[in-house]
C-alpha positions in Angstrom: -33.4 -40.1 75.9 -30.0 -39.3 74.6 -29.1 -40.8 71.3 -26.8 -43.9 71.3 -24.3 -42.0 68.2 -22.9 -38.6 68.1 -23.4 -36.5 64.5 -20.8 -37.5 62.4 -18.5 -33.9 61.5 -17.4 -35.1 58.2 -18.4 -34.4 54.8 -19.2 -37.6 53.3 -16.9 -38.2 50.3 -17.2 -36.5 47.1 -14.3 -36.6 44.6 -10.4 -37.1 45.0 -10.6 -33.0 44.5 -13.3 -32.1 47.2 -12.8 -34.8 49.9 -9.0 -35.7 49.3 -7.9 -39.1 51.4 -5.6 -38.3 53.2 -3.7 -40.8 55.9 -1.5 -39.9 58.1 0.4 -43.4 58.8 2.3 -41.7 61.2 -0.3 -40.3 63.6 -2.2 -44.0 63.0 0.9 -46.0 64.8 0.8 -43.2 67.2 -2.6 -44.0 68.3 -1.6 -47.6 68.3 1.3 -47.0 70.5 -0.7 -44.9 72.6 -3.5 -47.7 73.4 -0.6 -50.7 73.4 0.7 -48.7 76.4 -2.4 -48.3 78.1 -2.9 -51.8 77.4 0.7 -52.9 78.9 0.0 -50.9 82.2 -3.2 -51.8 82.8 -3.3 -56.0 81.9 -0.3 -57.1 83.2 -0.4 -60.6 85.3 -1.8 -59.5 89.2 -3.3 -56.3 88.2 -6.9 -55.4 89.3 -7.7 -55.2 85.8 -6.4 -58.6 84.9 -9.4 -61.4 83.3 -9.4 -64.1 85.1 -11.6 -66.1 82.1 -8.9 -65.2 79.5 -10.7 -65.9 76.1 -10.7 -64.1 73.1 -13.8 -61.7 73.6 -12.5 -60.0 76.8 -9.6 -62.1 78.1 -6.1 -62.4 77.9 -6.5 -64.5 74.2 -7.9 -61.3 72.6 -5.1 -59.2 73.7 -2.6 -62.0 72.3 -4.0 -62.1 69.4 -3.8 -58.4 69.2 0.1 -58.6 69.4 -0.3 -61.7 66.8 -1.8 -59.6 64.4 0.7 -56.4 65.3 3.6 -59.1 64.3 2.6 -60.1 61.1 1.9 -56.8 59.4 4.7 -55.0 57.8 3.6 -51.4 59.1 3.5 -52.4 62.8 5.9 -55.5 63.3 8.6 -53.3 64.6 6.7 -51.1 67.2 6.8 -54.1 69.7 8.5 -57.3 70.5 4.7 -58.1 69.5 5.7 -61.9 69.5 7.2 -61.6 73.3 4.0 -60.0 74.5 1.2 -62.2 72.6 3.4 -65.3 74.5 3.0 -63.7 77.8 -0.3 -63.0 77.8 -1.6 -66.7 75.7 0.0 -68.9 78.5 -1.6 -67.0 81.2 -5.1 -67.3 79.4 -4.0 -71.2 79.0 -3.5 -71.3 82.4 -7.1 -70.0 83.1 -8.6 -72.2 80.4 -7.5 -75.6 81.8 -9.8 -75.6 84.8 -12.5 -75.7 82.0 -11.6 -78.8 79.9 -13.6 -81.1 81.6 -16.7 -79.5 80.2 -17.2 -80.8 77.0 -19.0 -77.4 75.5 -15.9 -75.7 76.5 -13.7 -77.2 73.9 -15.7 -75.7 71.0 -16.7 -72.1 72.4 -14.2 -70.1 70.3 -15.0 -66.3 71.3 -15.7 -67.2 75.4 -13.9 -70.3 75.6 -11.6 -72.9 75.1 -11.1 -73.5 71.9 -10.7 -69.6 70.7 -8.1 -69.6 73.7 -6.2 -73.1 72.0 -6.4 -71.4 68.4 -4.8 -68.3 69.1 -1.8 -70.0 71.1 -1.2 -72.2 68.2 -1.4 -69.4 66.1 1.6 -68.1 67.8 3.6 -71.3 68.7 3.5 -71.4 65.0 4.9 -68.4 64.5 7.5 -68.9 67.6 8.5 -72.1 65.7 7.4 -73.9 68.9 6.4 -77.1 67.2 5.6 -79.2 70.2 3.4 -76.8 71.5 1.8 -76.2 68.8 1.0 -79.9 68.8 -0.6 -79.6 71.5 -2.5 -76.7 70.8 -4.0 -77.9 68.2 -4.7 -81.4 70.1 -6.8 -79.5 72.7 -8.6 -77.2 70.1 -9.3 -80.0 68.1 -11.2 -82.0 70.7 -14.0 -79.6 69.8 -15.1 -81.6 66.9 -16.6 -84.5 68.4 -17.6 -82.5 71.3 -19.4 -80.1 68.7 -21.2 -83.2 67.6 -22.7 -84.3 70.8 -25.8 -83.2 71.4 -28.3 -81.0 69.3 -29.5 -78.0 71.7 -29.1 -77.1 75.1 -31.6 -74.0 76.7 -29.1 -71.6 75.4 -28.3 -72.6 72.7 -25.0 -74.2 70.9 -25.0 -72.8 67.4 -24.3 -69.2 67.4 -20.5 -67.5 67.0 -20.0 -66.6 70.4 -20.1 -69.7 72.3 -21.4 -72.3 69.4 -21.0 -74.2 66.7 -20.5 -71.1 64.3 -18.0 -69.9 66.0 -16.2 -73.1 66.7 -15.8 -73.3 62.5 -14.9 -69.5 62.4 -11.7 -70.8 64.3 -11.0 -73.7 61.8 -11.3 -71.6 58.9 -8.8 -69.2 60.3 -6.4 -71.6 61.3 -6.3 -73.2 58.2 -6.0 -70.1 56.5 -2.8 -69.3 58.8 -0.9 -72.4 59.5 1.2 -74.0 56.7 -0.9 -76.5 56.7 -4.2 -77.4 56.6 -5.2 -79.2 59.9 -9.2 -79.3 60.0 -10.0 -81.3 57.0 -13.1 -80.6 55.2 -15.0 -83.4 56.1 -14.7 -82.8 59.7 -15.8 -79.0 58.7 -18.7 -80.3 56.3 -20.1 -82.6 59.3 -20.2 -79.3 61.6 -22.2 -77.7 58.7 -24.5 -80.6 58.8 -25.2 -80.8 62.7 -25.9 -76.7 62.5 -28.0 -77.2 59.3 -29.9 -80.1 61.7 -30.4 -77.9 64.5 -31.7 -75.3 62.7 -34.3 -77.0 60.9 -35.6 -78.9 63.8 -35.9 -75.5 65.6 -37.5 -74.0 63.1 -39.9 -77.1 62.4 -40.9 -77.0 66.1 -41.4 -73.3 66.3 -42.9 -72.5 62.9 -40.5 -70.4 61.7 -40.9 -68.2 58.8 -37.1 -69.4 57.8 -35.8 -73.3 56.9 -33.2 -72.4 59.2 -33.7 -70.7 63.0 -32.0 -70.8 65.9 -32.1 -69.3 69.3 -29.9 -68.3 72.2 -31.0 -68.2 75.9 -34.5 -68.5 74.5 -34.2 -65.2 72.0 -34.4 -65.7 68.2 -31.2 -63.3 67.3 -30.7 -62.1 64.2 -27.5 -60.2 64.1 -23.8 -61.9 64.0 -23.1 -62.2 67.7 -25.9 -64.3 68.8 -28.1 -64.8 65.8 -28.5 -66.1 62.3 -26.5 -64.2 60.1 -23.2 -64.9 61.2 -24.6 -68.8 61.6 -25.0 -68.6 57.8 -21.8 -66.7 56.9 -20.1 -70.2 58.5 -22.0 -72.2 56.5 -21.0 -69.7 53.9 -17.6 -69.9 54.0 -17.9 -73.9 54.2 -16.2 -75.9 51.8 -19.5 -76.5 49.9 -19.0 -73.3 48.4 -15.9 -73.4 47.5 -16.1 -75.4 44.4 -18.0 -73.7 40.9 -20.2 -75.5 40.4 -21.3 -75.2 44.5 -21.0 -78.9 45.9 -23.6 -78.7 48.4 -26.2 -81.1 48.6 -29.7 -79.9 46.7 -31.2 -79.5 50.2 -28.9 -78.0 52.1 -28.4 -75.4 49.6 -32.2 -74.5 49.1 -32.3 -73.8 53.0 -29.6 -72.1 53.2 -30.1 -69.5 50.2 -33.9 -69.4 51.4 -33.2 -68.5 55.1 -30.7 -65.4 53.4 -33.4 -64.6 51.3 -35.4 -64.0 54.5 -33.4 -62.6 56.7 -33.1 -59.8 53.4 -36.2 -59.0 53.3 -35.7 -57.6 57.3 -33.8 -54.7 56.0 -35.3 -51.4 56.9 -36.0 -48.4 54.8 -32.4 -46.9 56.8 -30.6 -49.9 55.9 -30.5 -51.3 59.6 -31.9 -54.9 60.4 -34.6 -56.4 64.0 -32.2 -57.5 66.7 -34.5 -60.2 66.9 -37.2 -62.5 65.3 -39.9 -61.8 68.2 -39.6 -58.1 67.0 -41.7 -59.1 64.3 -44.6 -59.6 66.0 -43.8 -57.8 69.3 -43.5 -54.3 66.7 -40.7 -53.4 68.8 -38.7 -50.4 66.8 -35.7 -51.2 68.4 -32.2 -51.0 66.1 -28.6 -51.1 66.9 -26.3 -50.0 64.9 -23.8 -52.4 66.3 -21.5 -55.5 65.2 -23.3 -57.8 67.2 -26.6 -56.6 66.9 -27.9 -54.9 63.2 -26.3 -54.0 60.2 -22.7 -53.8 60.9 -22.1 -57.4 61.4 -24.9 -58.5 58.7 -22.3 -57.6 56.4 -20.6 -59.8 55.9 -23.4 -62.0 55.7 -24.4 -59.8 52.6 -21.1 -59.8 51.2 -20.4 -63.7 51.5 -23.2 -64.0 49.5 -22.8 -61.8 47.0 -19.5 -63.2 46.3 -20.9 -66.3 45.5 -24.2 -66.2 44.2 -23.4 -63.1 42.2 -26.9 -61.3 42.6 -27.0 -57.8 43.2 -29.2 -57.7 45.6 -27.1 -58.3 48.2 -24.6 -56.0 46.8 -27.6 -53.1 47.4 -28.2 -53.9 50.7 -24.3 -53.6 51.9 -24.4 -50.3 50.3 -27.5 -49.3 52.1 -25.8 -50.8 55.3 -22.8 -48.9 55.0 -24.9 -45.6 54.3 -26.7 -46.0 57.6 -23.6 -46.6 59.6 -21.8 -43.4 58.3 -24.8 -41.7 59.4 -25.7 -43.2 63.0 -22.5 -45.6 63.5 -20.3 -42.9 65.4 -21.0 -44.3 68.8 -21.0 -43.4 72.6 -20.6 -46.7 73.5 -16.8 -46.5 73.0 -14.2 -47.6 70.3 -14.8 -51.3 70.3 -15.3 -53.8 67.2 -18.4 -55.4 68.8 -20.3 -52.5 69.9 -18.0 -49.4 68.9 -16.6 -47.1 66.3 -13.7 -49.5 65.0 -16.3 -52.3 64.7 -18.4 -50.0 62.6 -15.2 -48.3 60.9 -14.6 -51.8 59.4 -18.1 -51.9 57.7 -16.1 -49.5 55.2 -13.0 -51.9 54.9 -14.9 -54.7 53.9 -16.8 -52.6 51.1 -13.4 -50.9 49.8 -12.4 -54.4 49.5 -15.1 -55.6 47.6 -16.2 -52.7 45.7 -12.6 -50.6 45.5 -14.3 -47.6 45.7 -12.6 -44.8 47.2 -15.5 -43.8 49.0 -15.5 -46.3 51.4 -11.8 -46.3 52.2 -12.3 -42.3 53.1 -14.7 -43.1 55.8 -13.1 -46.3 57.2 -10.3 -43.4 57.6 -12.5 -40.6 59.0 -13.9 -43.1 61.4 -10.4 -44.1 62.8 -10.4 -39.6 63.2 -13.3 -40.1 65.1 -11.7 -42.2 67.5 -9.8 -38.7 68.9 -12.5 -36.6 68.1 -13.1 -34.2 71.7 -16.5 -35.0 71.8 -16.4 -38.6 72.0 -13.4 -38.8 73.8 -15.7 -36.4 76.2 -18.7 -38.2 75.8 -18.2 -41.8 75.1 -18.7 -44.5 77.6 -15.3 -46.5 79.0 -16.7 -49.8 78.7 -16.9 -52.7 80.8 -13.8 -54.2 80.0 -11.8 -51.2 78.4 -8.6 -53.0 77.1 -10.4 -56.4 75.6 -10.3 -57.2 72.2 -14.1 -57.0 71.8 -15.5 -54.3 73.9 -12.2 -52.6 73.9 -9.0 -51.3 72.2 -7.2 -54.3 72.2 -10.1 -54.6 68.8 -9.1 -50.6 68.1 -5.9 -51.8 67.4 -7.1 -54.5 64.9 -8.8 -51.7 63.2 -6.2 -49.4 63.0 -4.0 -51.9 61.9 -6.2 -53.0 58.6 -6.0 -49.2 57.7 -2.9 -49.3 57.1 -3.1 -51.8 55.0 -6.7 -52.0 53.6 -6.5 -54.9 50.6 -5.8 -57.3 53.3 -8.6 -55.2 56.2 -11.0 -58.1 58.0 -13.2 -57.8 60.5 -11.4 -60.7 63.4 -12.6 -64.5 62.5 -14.9 -63.2 59.8 -12.8 -62.7 56.2 -15.2 -63.5 53.7 -12.6 -62.9 51.1 -10.5 -66.6 52.6 
């Protein structure tokens, strides 16, 4: 069976003299323009590839987010009339979202539902100074607050990042960071966190899980960032409980969160990776994926947040093992995207660079940018199902390239551990 990754052709960083860090800013900008021109050509309204759901993950809202991010960067804001393009794409996404408004679960579904669409629209309305539209967008987004408290479980799961409460929390944190005024109250955020904890406790008790907080999605006990426990725990650590010194989380909640993180940490293997699901521990399944969605490239955000809060060296050491694994096996054949592709894995190095300020990690991030134009990658990489989207395609790659130009502000979309 062919390996999931290509061999990394670059030597690892040794010193500034032997492995200099050379970032050609014009090359990066040209690459950004190449990707955006392809998006503009293939994703216009009425085109065969147009997405009819509109969500952040693979739809027009994700492309709108990319243009919004482009407009906010001093390095790239003059490359395109980015806010105008953002507005065009988000309007189409909102038209498609309207038909789902009556579904309660849709209101707090972030990456794959209405909440993400209206959050991005609020950001764009804010920057365009369309205050009435901003108010309407926030009303639509905040309709997810009561909806997220309506029930504990569905047969599919309602706590993870793509469609569940943790994803909605990521949107709350993001909006509070980027808007002039904080729009989501600490009380509302904490009440959602409490629901997530109650849900995790109930499921863990029912299934005799080996950790205090556990969750399922479509019947599988995932561990990774896309559907699993590590991103859920990350969003709990982002809560107002952990922004105070000393930590203000109730003692039982703090204990269960910390014990769950530390159990997750014990699952890291000798290479630095993690199992896809808790069931793998029972079945002996050896499959390990080096993706943001499943594996070390997504686990790094929980570990980094835990390190910043608890100041325990074991989390930093685990992060370094993750980064070394990604350097060796993260040149993925799946494509350039951020969910399961080269750019998503490159974000690991930008995170470590911000956390440690060690040039090795920025060197690696630059080299992963160079891998995008590697001849073997162009020849052997898969074309994703949604090749121009935020999570599967080149819209996410553009976000990575924007962040490469300003690494001190870089963060994976909606997962900023430094906010």
